[in-house]
C-alpha positions, 0 to 999 in steps of 0.5 A: 676877883676870880682865884687863879689856881697857879697862885700857890706855885707862884708863892712857892717860887717866890720863896726860893728863887731870886727872879720869877717870871710869870708869862702869858697872853695879854688880858689873861690876868697877870697884873691882877694876879701879881697885885693880889699877892702883895701883902705883909708876906710879899710887900712888893712895889709895882712898876708897869712898863706900859706906863710911858714914864717908867718905859722911858726911864727903863730904856734910858738907863736900864742899870740905873732904873733897876738899881733905884728900885726897892725890893721886892719889886713887880715889873709888869710887861718887862718884855718891852725893855729886854735890856733890863735882864742884864741889869737884873742879873747884876743886881741878883749876883750882888744879892741873891735875895729870894723873891727880889724880882717878880717879872710879868710879860705878855710875850715870851722873850725867854728864847733869846740867848741873852735871857737864857745865859743871863738868868740861868739858875736864877729864875723860875718860869711860870705860865698863866693861861686863859681861865680854866673851867675850874677857875670859872667854877671856883675849883682847883682841878685835879684831872691830871692827878686822877689820870696817874692815880687811875681815880675814875669812879664808874657811874653818872657824872654829877649834873651841873650847868656845863654847856659844851658848845657855850664853853667852846665858843667862849674860851677863857679870856676874862674880858669875854665873860662880861660880854654876853651878846656874841657880837660883842665877844667877836668885837673884843676878839677882833680888837685883841688879835689886831692889837697883839699883831700890830703891837707885840709883834712889832715890839719883838721883831720890828715887823711893820707889814703885819697882814701876812701874820694876820692871814696866817693866824686865821689859817692856823685857827682853821687847822687847830689840833692838826699836824703842823705842815710848814710847807703847806702853810707857806704855799697858802699864805704865799710867804717863803718857808724860812719866813714861815718858821719865823712867823710861827715862832713869833705867834708862839711867843705872843701866846696866840698858838702853842705846839704839842710835840710828837711822842715816841719811845725813841727819844731821837724820833721825837725831834724829827716828827711833826708837832701839832698846832693849837690855838691857845684859846678855843674861843679865839679859834671859834671867832676866827673861823666864824663858828657859833653854837648853831654852826657847831650843832650843824658841823660835827667835824668843826665841833670835834676840832674845837673840842680837842683844842679846848680839852688839850688846853684845859689839861695844859693849864692844869699841868701848871698846878697838878701834883703830878709833874708831866709833859704833853705830847701827841702820838701817831703810829705809821699804821695810823693809830693815834692818841690826841694827848700823852702825858709823860712824867719825868720818871717815865710813867705815861697816861693817854687822852683821846678826845671825841665829840661823840655822845656814845663810844665804841671799843674802836675809839680806844684803839690808839690807847690800847696800842699804847698800853700794850707797848708800854706795859707797867709804864702805862698808868691809864687812858681815857677817851673824853667824850660828850656823854654823861657817864664814866664807863670802864672799857677794860682795865685802865681804860675809861670813857670820861665825860668832858665835864670831868675835866674840872672836877676838884 
């Protein structure tokens, strides 16, 4: 079994929270992870709501079902019976045993008012993403921590077997790694997408005609890493703007896409600016736009778009276990200067990441980072341009060119 880097954070959460919810896309390894921690230290029973009998019992009498479970207990795919949340709240309020309930779900139902009100102060939420580069190489990456400590040793990045285009089109879903021919990977991605939309979307929202959702997902794959334009998407898919808002939220909740909000020194402006939309997995995005390694070699723009998706996703994964706690944003000025990814700690320190497909960089590639550095002063810790070269190169104080493979150094 591949060791997941979030495991220590999961065990820490179980040690002091009555309820822990591990959310994430289908087939990223949630069930495998939670079963792997069952031991003398966490002697939990395991119940899956993908099991027809358990599902029927939970739906029939949520309170009786929860009351009859021994603790601690793992409840897998709990989003299938949202009514269990009130029953769990009642049990937790009777006995606030730490780590009593470990919930997993492949759809984020936590935006529901019921859940937010019922389990506020009782539950910690963790997200399991597709496999990271470090997890595939048995490493616990610390790129985020290196950013904020300005820890980049100048010189050639260590040689390894890293293949950029292979990483982009493969992505991080565990099942993809046992399917070597690209056509078998494509078959898996297509089946996965159909199952998510036909099953999970129906479970959450009761949408029966899912053709528009599938078309929207393919359109978003072609626009991954770009500013979200709901009106343009509505026209392209030919659905009302109000419906588009709902569909985008559904795709986020089933972990097909995620959104990176805009950053500004003015907190009020952050809410009014457009987010960037990203596919959760670069391999899924590559499949949906029909991009293989040969096409990426022919089309630098497509390769650059998938590289940004891949690199942003790698950093977002690492935020789940890094010592530095930070939130992701993107940055764009009226003058057109931009930074692909900004990380801001809760104390206000900031680091910036630009992502370029280029093998060689020039000073102009640091324009956005330089502008950010000048505006923030001592709050700015470091800025890097992730690129397809092989050496860590300082361009000026606190600004570095950093090879892609440095993302997974431990």
